[in-house]
Backbone as CSV, one residue per row, in Angstrom:
resi,resn,N_x,N_y,N_z,CA_x,CA_y,CA_z,C_x,C_y,C_z
1,MET,-12.569,-15.103,-10.780,-11.437,-14.952,-11.699,-10.352,-15.959,-11.338
2,ALA,-9.823,-16.659,-12.329,-8.769,-17.630,-12.089,-7.486,-16.920,-11.681
3,LEU,-6.715,-17.594,-10.841,-5.439,-17.032,-10.432,-4.454,-17.095,-11.594
4,LEU,-3.536,-16.149,-11.626,-2.480,-16.179,-12.622,-1.600,-17.402,-12.402
5,ASP,-0.997,-17.888,-13.459,-0.141,-19.071,-13.383,1.246,-18.652,-12.893
6,MET,1.381,-18.528,-11.565,2.645,-18.116,-10.980,2.941,-18.980,-9.762
7,SER,4.219,-19.217,-9.529,4.638,-19.920,-8.317,4.564,-18.960,-7.135
8,PRO,4.533,-19.484,-5.904,4.589,-18.592,-4.744,5.791,-17.654,-4.796
9,HIS,6.940,-18.164,-5.236,8.133,-17.309,-5.336,7.903,-16.159,-6.304
10,GLN,7.263,-16.425,-7.426,6.990,-15.361,-8.396,6.051,-14.307,-7.822
11,VAL,5.028,-14.746,-7.094,4.113,-13.785,-6.482,4.865,-12.898,-5.493
12,LEU,5.717,-13.518,-4.682,6.447,-12.770,-3.662,7.448,-11.782,-4.261
13,THR,8.057,-12.146,-5.377,9.129,-11.308,-5.933,8.670,-10.366,-7.037
14,THR,7.409,-10.459,-7.449,6.941,-9.566,-8.520,5.725,-8.745,-8.106
15,THR,5.408,-8.735,-6.811,4.344,-7.854,-6.338,4.947,-6.473,-6.145
16,ARG,4.738,-5.615,-7.106,5.371,-4.296,-7.159,4.363,-3.218,-6.771
17,ALA,4.871,-2.044,-6.456,4.013,-0.869,-6.323,3.621,-0.446,-7.733
18,VAL,2.372,-0.691,-8.095,1.905,-0.427,-9.458,1.234,0.942,-9.475
19,ARG,1.685,1.802,-10.351,1.119,3.144,-10.434,0.724,3.461,-11.888
20,LYS,1.710,3.550,-12.766,1.424,3.944,-14.147,0.778,2.828,-14.952
21,ARG,0.804,1.601,-14.440,0.196,0.480,-15.157,-1.129,0.040,-14.526
22,LEU,-1.743,0.919,-13.744,-3.095,0.650,-13.257,-4.089,0.963,-14.366
23,ASP,-5.009,0.055,-14.609,-6.018,0.244,-15.655,-7.251,0.892,-15.031
24,PHE,-7.377,2.192,-15.202,-8.485,2.924,-14.600,-9.811,2.686,-15.320
25,SER,-9.766,2.061,-16.492,-10.979,1.908,-17.294,-11.777,0.653,-16.939
26,ARG,-11.197,-0.270,-16.185,-11.860,-1.542,-15.884,-12.354,-1.557,-14.437
27,PRO,-13.611,-1.901,-14.215,-14.090,-2.047,-12.831,-13.472,-3.276,-12.181
28,VAL,-13.457,-3.277,-10.866,-12.959,-4.423,-10.099,-14.152,-5.065,-9.406
29,ASP,-14.347,-6.327,-9.668,-15.480,-7.046,-9.094,-15.366,-7.116,-7.574
30,ASP,-16.474,-6.914,-6.886,-16.484,-6.943,-5.423,-15.964,-8.265,-4.873
31,ASN,-16.243,-9.351,-5.573,-15.820,-10.653,-5.061,-14.300,-10.799,-5.066
32,LEU,-13.633,-10.114,-5.988,-12.170,-10.136,-5.980,-11.642,-9.458,-4.714
33,ILE,-12.268,-8.350,-4.343,-11.873,-7.674,-3.109,-12.117,-8.595,-1.913
34,ARG,-13.258,-9.272,-1.902,-13.564,-10.191,-0.794,-12.519,-11.310,-0.702
35,GLU,-12.105,-11.827,-1.860,-11.097,-12.889,-1.859,-9.765,-12.379,-1.310
36,CYS,-9.405,-11.155,-1.652,-8.155,-10.580,-1.145,-8.238,-10.339,0.360
37,VAL,-9.392,-9.884,0.826,-9.567,-9.687,2.266,-9.535,-11.027,2.995
38,ALA,-10.129,-12.060,2.414,-10.081,-13.389,3.038,-8.643,-13.860,3.190
39,THR,-7.816,-13.570,2.201,-6.392,-13.918,2.290,-5.702,-13.059,3.341
40,ALA,-6.056,-11.791,3.404,-5.488,-10.910,4.426,-5.744,-11.451,5.818
41,MET,-6.913,-12.017,6.025,-7.300,-12.497,7.353,-6.532,-13.744,7.789
42,GLN,-5.791,-14.343,6.865,-4.952,-15.486,7.224,-3.615,-15.041,7.811
43,ALA,-3.327,-13.751,7.802,-2.092,-13.241,8.408,-2.174,-13.383,9.921
44,PRO,-1.018,-13.396,10.604,-1.044,-13.559,12.061,-1.699,-12.391,12.768
45,SER,-2.333,-12.697,13.895,-2.929,-11.683,14.762,-2.452,-11.932,16.182
46,GLY,-1.906,-10.914,16.829,-1.404,-11.067,18.181,-2.494,-11.533,19.137
47,SER,-2.165,-12.539,19.949,-3.102,-13.112,20.923,-4.364,-13.666,20.271
48,ASN,-4.277,-13.956,18.964,-5.433,-14.433,18.201,-6.603,-13.460,18.312
49,ASN,-6.262,-12.169,18.370,-7.268,-11.102,18.468,-7.221,-10.292,17.178
50,MET,-8.107,-10.605,16.251,-8.077,-9.956,14.944,-8.678,-8.561,15.041
51,THR,-7.838,-7.557,14.839,-8.300,-6.168,14.933,-8.255,-5.441,13.602
52,MET,-7.769,-6.101,12.539,-7.685,-5.417,11.243,-9.084,-5.189,10.671
53,GLN,-9.212,-4.062,9.971,-10.449,-3.703,9.283,-10.064,-3.082,7.933
54,PHE,-10.931,-3.240,6.939,-10.676,-2.676,5.616,-11.838,-1.778,5.200
55,VAL,-11.501,-0.582,4.778,-12.503,0.318,4.211,-12.289,0.319,2.702
56,VAL,-13.272,-0.167,1.978,-13.195,-0.269,0.519,-14.008,0.875,-0.072
57,VAL,-13.349,1.746,-0.790,-13.992,2.973,-1.293,-14.165,2.873,-2.801
58,LYS,-15.419,2.813,-3.221,-15.755,2.786,-4.641,-16.495,4.047,-5.081
59,ASP,-17.142,4.715,-4.155,-17.916,5.913,-4.461,-17.011,6.973,-5.095
60,GLU,-17.440,7.506,-6.245,-16.579,8.426,-7.004,-16.280,9.706,-6.232
61,ALA,-17.279,10.267,-5.575,-17.066,11.515,-4.845,-16.078,11.308,-3.695
62,LYS,-16.182,10.187,-3.012,-15.256,9.914,-1.921,-13.854,9.635,-2.441
63,ARG,-13.756,8.965,-3.573,-12.436,8.745,-4.169,-11.799,10.073,-4.557
64,ARG,-12.588,10.975,-5.092,-12.057,12.305,-5.444,-11.584,13.049,-4.207
65,ALA,-12.347,12.960,-3.130,-11.964,13.640,-1.896,-10.661,13.059,-1.343
66,ILE,-10.539,11.742,-1.377,-9.304,11.110,-0.914,-8.143,11.485,-1.826
67,GLY,-8.401,11.516,-3.126,-7.356,11.902,-4.070,-6.855,13.310,-3.825
68,GLU,-7.740,14.226,-3.467,-7.339,15.594,-3.182,-6.489,15.655,-1.916
69,ILE,-6.889,14.920,-0.896,-6.092,14.855,0.335,-4.710,14.276,0.029
70,TYR,-4.683,13.217,-0.751,-3.413,12.582,-1.099,-2.511,13.568,-1.838
71,HIS,-3.089,14.310,-2.768,-2.297,15.265,-3.552,-1.737,16.359,-2.652
72,GLN,-2.521,16.850,-1.720,-2.033,17.867,-0.785,-0.871,17.324,0.042
73,CYS,-1.005,16.106,0.518,0.062,15.502,1.315,1.315,15.261,0.475
74,PHE,1.110,14.895,-0.784,2.258,14.654,-1.668,3.050,15.943,-1.873
75,GLU,2.369,17.066,-1.952,3.075,18.345,-2.106,3.939,18.626,-0.883
76,VAL,3.456,18.273,0.306,4.267,18.418,1.524,5.435,17.432,1.494
77,TYR,5.153,16.204,1.110,6.176,15.160,1.018,7.350,15.597,0.135
78,LYS,7.073,16.338,-0.917,8.121,16.775,-1.844,9.143,17.697,-1.175
79,SER,8.785,18.272,-0.035,9.709,19.159,0.670,10.514,18.424,1.744
80,LEU,10.266,17.127,1.926,10.908,16.371,2.998,12.174,15.667,2.506
81,PRO,13.122,15.405,3.401,14.380,14.765,2.983,14.202,13.336,2.482
82,ASN,13.110,12.659,2.853,12.887,11.296,2.367,12.081,11.256,1.071
83,TYR,11.817,12.411,0.466,11.135,12.465,-0.833,11.953,11.665,-1.848
84,ALA,11.285,10.824,-2.601,11.980,9.957,-3.556,12.869,10.756,-4.497
85,GLY,12.407,11.932,-4.908,13.177,12.754,-5.840,14.378,13.431,-5.218
86,ALA,14.494,13.410,-3.892,15.636,14.022,-3.210,16.738,13.012,-2.905
87,ILE,16.483,11.745,-3.163,17.450,10.692,-2.838,18.411,10.502,-4.005
88,VAL,19.698,10.590,-3.709,20.740,10.436,-4.726,21.391,9.074,-4.567
89,LYS,21.443,8.320,-5.642,22.020,6.978,-5.625,23.476,7.012,-6.097
90,ASP,24.167,5.897,-5.878,25.603,5.843,-6.128,25.966,5.634,-7.584
91,THR,25.122,4.933,-8.339,25.455,4.626,-9.732,24.386,5.185,-10.664
92,ALA,24.741,5.293,-11.929,23.802,5.813,-12.923,22.581,4.913,-13.046
93,ALA,22.807,3.604,-12.997,21.683,2.670,-13.122,20.740,2.792,-11.925
94,GLU,21.322,2.911,-10.734,20.495,3.060,-9.541,19.747,4.383,-9.554
95,GLN,20.397,5.434,-10.040,19.742,6.735,-10.103,18.609,6.734,-11.123
96,ALA,18.821,6.031,-12.230,17.753,5.929,-13.236,16.532,5.238,-12.637
97,GLN,16.770,4.187,-11.846,15.658,3.509,-11.175,14.969,4.454,-10.194
98,GLN,15.757,5.228,-9.448,15.190,6.176,-8.492,14.340,7.221,-9.195
99,ASN,14.813,7.680,-10.338,14.055,8.682,-11.104,12.729,8.112,-11.596
100,ARG,12.736,6.839,-11.972,11.491,6.208,-12.414,10.494,6.105,-11.255
101,VAL,11.008,5.796,-10.073,10.144,5.735,-8.894,9.513,7.103,-8.630
102,THR,10.328,8.145,-8.722,9.817,9.500,-8.488,8.746,9.865,-9.503
103,GLU,8.992,9.533,-10.753,8.030,9.852,-11.809,6.719,9.106,-11.604
104,SER,6.806,7.830,-11.245,5.571,7.055,-11.078,4.828,7.472,-9.812
105,ALA,5.567,7.857,-8.769,4.915,8.336,-7.549,4.157,9.629,-7.816
106,THR,4.742,10.498,-8.617,4.074,11.745,-8.990,2.825,11.455,-9.818
107,TYR,2.929,10.480,-10.699,1.769,10.088,-11.513,0.623,9.624,-10.619
108,LEU,0.940,8.818,-9.614,-0.121,8.333,-8.726,-0.752,9.485,-7.955
109,ALA,0.068,10.437,-7.511,-0.476,11.594,-6.793,-1.458,12.369,-7.656
110,ASP,-1.210,12.394,-8.957,-2.080,13.128,-9.881,-3.322,12.332,-10.276
111,HIS,-3.280,10.995,-10.111,-4.346,10.156,-10.672,-4.966,9.183,-9.683
112,LEU,-4.625,9.264,-8.403,-5.115,8.282,-7.436,-6.626,8.109,-7.489
113,ALA,-7.341,9.213,-7.578,-8.809,9.160,-7.525,-9.416,8.411,-8.704
114,GLU,-8.641,8.200,-9.769,-9.161,7.508,-10.943,-9.179,5.994,-10.776
115,ALA,-8.485,5.481,-9.769,-8.530,4.041,-9.525,-9.959,3.638,-9.174
116,PRO,-10.443,2.520,-9.688,-11.834,2.132,-9.427,-12.104,1.796,-7.966
117,VAL,-11.048,1.426,-7.245,-11.191,1.069,-5.836,-10.007,1.635,-5.062
118,LEU,-10.295,2.207,-3.892,-9.261,2.577,-2.931,-9.523,1.785,-1.661
119,VAL,-8.471,1.270,-1.053,-8.623,0.463,0.155,-7.759,1.041,1.268
120,LEU,-8.373,1.233,2.416,-7.677,1.678,3.622,-7.579,0.503,4.583
121,GLY,-6.359,0.127,4.939,-6.150,-0.901,5.949,-6.066,-0.258,7.321
122,CYS,-6.844,-0.741,8.259,-6.963,-0.117,9.585,-6.862,-1.168,10.685
123,THR,-6.663,-0.679,11.903,-6.685,-1.558,13.065,-7.310,-0.830,14.238
124,SER,-7.915,-1.573,15.127,-8.543,-0.959,16.292,-7.488,-0.355,17.202
125,GLY,-7.817,0.800,17.792,-6.918,1.463,18.729,-6.142,2.592,18.088
126,ARG,-5.372,3.288,18.910,-4.503,4.369,18.449,-3.104,4.106,18.989
127,ALA,-2.084,4.314,18.160,-0.704,4.006,18.540,-0.024,5.141,19.300
128,GLU,-0.611,6.357,19.261,0.048,7.495,19.891,0.258,7.262,21.389
129,GLY,1.489,7.462,21.826,1.786,7.381,23.252,1.930,5.984,23.812
130,LEU,1.750,4.972,22.991,1.887,3.608,23.490,3.360,3.231,23.616
131,PRO,3.720,2.376,24.580,5.081,1.842,24.604,5.359,1.051,23.334
132,ALA,6.633,0.961,22.965,7.008,0.338,21.691,6.427,-1.053,21.530
133,VAL,6.419,-1.853,22.602,5.935,-3.228,22.487,4.460,-3.253,22.113
134,ARG,3.677,-2.338,22.655,2.251,-2.322,22.343,1.982,-1.715,20.968
135,ALA,2.728,-0.663,20.619,2.542,-0.048,19.295,2.906,-1.031,18.193
136,ALA,4.030,-1.759,18.397,4.451,-2.738,17.391,3.426,-3.861,17.267
137,ALA,2.894,-4.313,18.399,1.892,-5.378,18.358,0.622,-4.904,17.668
138,MET,0.241,-3.664,17.940,-0.978,-3.127,17.347,-0.857,-3.022,15.824
139,MET,0.247,-2.452,15.349,0.426,-2.313,13.907,0.709,-3.669,13.255
140,GLY,1.304,-4.580,14.040,1.529,-5.925,13.526,0.251,-6.699,13.296
141,ASN,-0.859,-6.185,13.798,-2.151,-6.821,13.572,-2.792,-6.408,12.253
142,VAL,-2.185,-5.448,11.547,-2.764,-5.031,10.273,-1.745,-5.059,9.130
143,LEU,-0.469,-4.746,9.406,0.500,-4.644,8.309,0.717,-5.971,7.582
144,PRO,0.900,-7.102,8.284,1.015,-8.367,7.543,-0.247,-8.683,6.739
145,GLY,-1.407,-8.374,7.303,-2.654,-8.614,6.588,-2.752,-7.762,5.334
146,MET,-2.300,-6.513,5.433,-2.339,-5.636,4.258,-1.426,-6.176,3.160
147,TRP,-0.265,-6.701,3.561,0.634,-7.268,2.553,0.026,-8.536,1.948
148,ASN,-0.618,-9.356,2.772,-1.335,-10.510,2.227,-2.370,-10.076,1.197
149,PHE,-3.082,-9.001,1.511,-4.080,-8.467,0.578,-3.422,-8.148,-0.763
150,MET,-2.263,-7.525,-0.723,-1.587,-7.117,-1.956,-1.050,-8.316,-2.732
151,LEU,-0.553,-9.314,-2.015,-0.104,-10.533,-2.691,-1.278,-11.238,-3.367
152,ALA,-2.410,-11.291,-2.666,-3.603,-11.908,-3.236,-4.082,-11.137,-4.459
153,ALA,-3.976,-9.815,-4.400,-4.365,-8.999,-5.548,-3.467,-9.285,-6.750
154,ARG,-2.179,-9.371,-6.511,-1.229,-9.672,-7.594,-1.571,-10.996,-8.256
155,ALA,-1.904,-11.999,-7.446,-2.216,-13.321,-7.980,-3.480,-13.315,-8.830
156,ARG,-4.282,-12.264,-8.693,-5.533,-12.140,-9.446,-5.448,-11.095,-10.558
157,GLY,-4.246,-10.652,-10.877,-4.073,-9.686,-11.957,-4.412,-8.264,-11.567
158,LEU,-4.441,-7.997,-10.261,-4.736,-6.654,-9.773,-3.459,-5.992,-9.289
159,GLY,-3.395,-4.673,-9.452,-2.251,-3.913,-8.986,-2.585,-3.110,-7.745
160,THR,-1.593,-2.946,-6.889,-1.730,-2.153,-5.673,-0.473,-1.310,-5.511
161,ALA,-0.521,-0.354,-4.587,0.664,0.454,-4.278,0.571,0.888,-2.824
162,TRP,1.465,0.383,-2.012,1.475,0.711,-0.583,1.789,2.190,-0.414
163,THR,0.903,2.956,0.178,1.161,4.369,0.418,0.776,4.735,1.849
164,THR,1.560,5.629,2.431,1.272,6.152,3.768,1.289,7.676,3.796
165,ILE,1.559,8.301,2.666,1.694,9.761,2.609,0.440,10.457,3.129
166,ALA,-0.732,9.944,2.787,-1.981,10.613,3.167,-2.233,10.578,4.665
167,LEU,-1.453,9.775,5.408,-1.620,9.757,6.859,-1.179,11.066,7.505
168,MET,-0.514,11.936,6.735,-0.269,13.293,7.222,-1.592,13.981,7.563
169,MET,-2.655,13.573,6.872,-3.987,14.135,7.087,-4.953,12.994,7.420
170,GLU,-4.545,12.152,8.361,-5.336,10.963,8.686,-6.741,11.318,9.157
171,LYS,-6.857,12.363,9.951,-8.173,12.738,10.463,-9.097,13.154,9.327
172,GLU,-8.562,13.886,8.354,-9.380,14.297,7.205,-9.812,13.074,6.387
173,LEU,-8.891,12.099,6.222,-9.260,10.855,5.542,-10.384,10.141,6.293
174,ALA,-10.249,10.092,7.603,-11.267,9.429,8.416,-12.629,10.066,8.219
175,GLU,-12.655,11.384,8.118,-13.919,12.088,7.961,-14.586,11.766,6.632
176,VAL,-13.797,11.549,5.587,-14.362,11.261,4.262,-15.185,9.981,4.292
177,VAL,-14.687,8.963,5.000,-15.344,7.647,4.953,-15.939,7.234,6.297
178,GLY,-15.951,8.140,7.265,-16.627,7.860,8.525,-15.876,6.960,9.490
179,ILE,-14.555,6.869,9.352,-13.773,6.085,10.313,-13.774,6.808,11.658
180,PRO,-14.087,6.125,12.766,-14.025,6.767,14.092,-12.571,6.993,14.496
181,PHE,-12.079,8.196,14.257,-10.648,8.498,14.364,-10.078,8.157,15.734
182,ASP,-10.799,8.417,16.796,-10.286,8.196,18.151,-10.188,6.720,18.513
183,GLU,-10.789,5.866,17.696,-10.842,4.444,18.021,-10.131,3.549,17.008
184,VAL,-9.820,4.095,15.835,-9.287,3.269,14.745,-8.093,3.960,14.107
185,GLN,-7.002,3.220,13.953,-5.771,3.730,13.335,-5.705,3.257,11.890
186,GLN,-5.497,4.180,10.974,-5.234,3.812,9.584,-3.753,3.472,9.442
187,ALA,-3.460,2.463,8.622,-2.071,2.023,8.454,-1.576,2.147,7.035
188,CYS,-2.471,2.081,6.070,-2.043,2.035,4.670,-3.217,2.388,3.770
189,LEU,-2.921,3.065,2.683,-3.902,3.352,1.631,-3.355,2.804,0.328
190,THR,-4.172,2.066,-0.391,-3.730,1.557,-1.687,-4.814,1.703,-2.738
191,PRO,-4.435,2.054,-3.960,-5.375,1.886,-5.068,-5.449,0.412,-5.415
192,VAL,-6.558,0.004,-5.998,-6.704,-1.360,-6.509,-7.317,-1.258,-7.899
193,ALA,-6.645,-1.866,-8.866,-7.137,-1.857,-10.249,-6.525,-3.031,-10.998
194,HIS,-7.181,-3.459,-12.049,-6.543,-4.405,-12.952,-5.288,-3.750,-13.520
195,THR,-4.296,-4.565,-13.809,-3.056,-4.018,-14.344,-3.056,-4.064,-15.869
196,ILE,-2.313,-3.167,-16.447,-2.097,-3.170,-17.893,-0.972,-4.162,-18.161
197,GLY,-1.343,-5.355,-18.576,-0.385,-6.459,-18.646,-0.211,-7.059,-17.270
198,THR,0.234,-8.299,-17.226,0.393,-8.970,-15.935,1.836,-9.363,-15.649
199,GLU,2.743,-9.059,-16.554,4.151,-9.430,-16.359,4.875,-8.330,-15.601
200,PHE,5.411,-8.668,-14.453,6.227,-7.747,-13.661,7.498,-8.480,-13.246
201,LYS,8.584,-7.738,-13.173,9.876,-8.330,-12.839,10.261,-8.020,-11.398
202,PRO,11.120,-8.855,-10.812,11.676,-8.484,-9.511,12.456,-7.173,-9.629
203,ALA,12.419,-6.374,-8.579,13.154,-5.108,-8.576,14.629,-5.352,-8.288
204,ALA,15.476,-4.438,-8.732,16.899,-4.502,-8.406,17.076,-4.210,-6.918
205,ARG,17.745,-5.100,-6.235,17.956,-4.957,-4.806,19.404,-5.313,-4.462
206,PRO,19.930,-4.787,-3.333,21.292,-5.142,-2.925,21.389,-6.616,-2.547
207,GLU,22.615,-7.110,-2.441,22.835,-8.477,-1.991,22.398,-8.616,-0.523
208,PRO,21.868,-9.771,-0.136,21.394,-9.945,1.243,22.424,-9.593,2.306
209,ASP,23.709,-9.923,2.061,24.718,-9.676,3.089,24.948,-8.191,3.359
210,THR,24.424,-7.319,2.499,24.582,-5.887,2.777,23.646,-5.414,3.883
211,ILE,22.649,-6.234,4.235,21.725,-5.817,5.299,21.612,-6.841,6.422
212,ILE,22.394,-7.920,6.346,22.371,-8.932,7.402,23.466,-8.622,8.418
213,HIS,23.098,-8.702,9.705,24.066,-8.557,10.803,24.126,-9.898,11.516
214,TRP,25.206,-10.636,11.347,25.320,-11.972,11.924,25.744,-11.863,13.388
215,ASP,24.897,-12.273,14.275,25.147,-12.372,15.722,25.254,-11.018,16.443
216,SER,25.668,-9.958,15.781,25.701,-8.626,16.395,25.594,-7.590,15.302
217,TRP,25.295,-6.336,15.675,25.077,-5.271,14.683,26.395,-4.934,13.991
């Protein structure tokens, strides 16, 4: 599949969490997934030791099982203070955007299993109990690669949505697809599907100086 006609800046600023615009009716060619993984592998790896792994789930029964786990975790998430629907914004426009995020997140919880492909980004090892420097290095071996995967998907007309909610039940997820839980850490779960339309806009974000600390906090 030819890449979309976009500049690198456009890819970086329009790779959105796609939920309601995932096209569940179209299959995703295996070679597209391979191309996205090849791009993921160009991300940095600490000590040049590549530990990232991808579990690509196409089997319908396994997708349904993962979708059920995700839905259970989403119900727990709704009771937490960081639930998207519990966050109150300062302006009407910001609140309207927040409400749209909540609505689309709920839609994904109800329909995740319908995506033709689910991808789990993983890395060797377990982060529990590690000192911060080692935990950060370990997760740094998969998170940049996962984002590369999503950028590559966007460039090919595919939608993704970074989710971590199902990690509340990481062991159950591991059992569905045979991940050796004691040896492999899951970092992210995303649906992958062609998008309904390919035009996406940059999201509304604060000015950079609201989050920059020059020389000291």
